[in-house]
N, C-alpha and C positions, 0 to 999 in steps of 0.2 A: 391100627386096630381102633383108633378113634374114629375113623371113617366109617368102618363096619358098625360100630355101636350106635353112631348118629343115623345111619340108614335104617337100622333096625328100629330104632325109636321112631322114626318117621312112619315107618310101614304098620305099626301097631295100630294107630287109630283107623287106618284104612281096613285092615283086617276085622277089627272089632266092629266097625260100621257094617261090613258084609256080612258077618257072622250073627247079626243081632237078629233074634227070632221073635221077639215081641217088643212092642213099644214101650217105652218108659212112661209110667204114670206122672212123673214129675218134670218140670221144665225149669230152665234156668235163664237169668237174664234179668234185664230191667225193661220197664215199660216205656215207650217213648212219651214226650211231652203229649198231654191231652188224652192218653189212651188209658182205659181202665185196666188194672192189675189186679190179680187175686193171688193170695198166698198158697192157696191149694186147690185141690178139685172139688167143685160144688156140683151137686146132682139136682136136677129138677124132677118133681113127682110125675108119675105117669110112664106110660111105655117108651116114650121117647127120650130117655135120661140123655143129658148132655154134659160134657165137661167144660168149665169155663178155662180158658186158656189166656195166660199173661202173654206179654208181647216181648219175648227174649230178642235180643239182637243177634245176627248172625256174627261169627268171628270177624273182628275187624279186617278190612282187606279182602275178605272172601266173599265173592260175589256169586249167588246160585245161578244155575242155569235156568232161565225164564221159558216155561213151556206154555203153549197154547192148548186151552183146553178142547178136548175131542169126545164125540159121542160114539165113536166107531171102534172102540177098542176091542181086542179078543181077549176073552175070559177075564173080564174086569174083577178086581176084588178091592174091599175096603182099605183104605190107607190113612193111618194116622199123621196129621202134619204137626210140626214140632215148634212153630212160632209163626207170629204174623206181625205185619206193620202196615202203617196208614201211609199209601202213597199220596193221596188227597182225600178230601173229605167223602169221597163215594168210592174209592178203590182202595182195597184190602189186598196185600200180597201175603200168601201163606207159603212157608218153606217147609220142606220135607226132604227125606232122604229117599231117593228112588234109584232106579236102574238107569242103564244107558240111555240118553234121549234119542239116539238113533234106533231104538228097538222098544222103548217103552214111553207111553203116554199117560195123561192124567184126565180125568172127567171130574166136574165140579157139581155140586148139588147145593143150591142156596135157599134157606128159608129166613126171612126176615119178619120180626116183630117188633112192636114198639119198644120192647125190652132188651132184645138181643139179636144177633145175627148169627146163624148156624150154618157153618161152611163144612160140608163133608166132601172128601176126595175118594175117587176110585183110581186105581192104576191097572193097566193091562198092556198086552202087547199091541204095537201098531199092525194094523191088517196087513201092510205091505212086507212085514217082517215075520208074519205067522208062521212061516216054514224056514226062516232064515237062523242064522247062527248068532245069538246074542251073546256078548260077553257078560260074565258075572261081576259086575263092578257096582259100587255104590257112589252115587253122585248127589251133591246137595242141589237141589231143584227148587223151584218156585213157580207158582202160578197167581195171576192177578185176577180178582174178582170184582167186578162193577157192581155196587148197590143201588137200589132204587131211589134212595134218598141219603143225605148225610148220615155218617155213622153216629155222629154226637156222642151222646152218654151211653149208647148202647154196649153191650158186652158181646166180644167175640167168642164164639164157642164152636164145639164139634161134638157130634153125638159120641156117647160112650158105648163103644162095642167091644169092650174087654172081656165080657161075659161069654 
């Protein structure tokens, strides 16, 4: 009986991740050394509202599947990323929950200003899998984004598309 209970406990997070219908507005974790962290959501004025995102760490030992950005996705839709970390002074890795990397890809939109770096993601079906049978699974994934200059004190953000 202990084995059954243990197996059920392990499958609950996977089922929860698969059934998630809307992204959470809160993030958990701690900011890495040198990164700016915010306690809550900050919105900027104007039509391009953005949310500030602290840099939570991924669960210790759990490495995300690293994807290469693509611009040829079928039926792309916006995707909220969950965390970020600085790889080096000009490389930011953003993590998100996505689908099977054999079926689904990601594209990146980057906007840099002196105050912040806005990274928006979209996900969609890979063209070679458009007619394929893709498994309905949730996978912790990441994509690396190269900045035109050092991140420095700039804030890492994503557009707020919760409306």
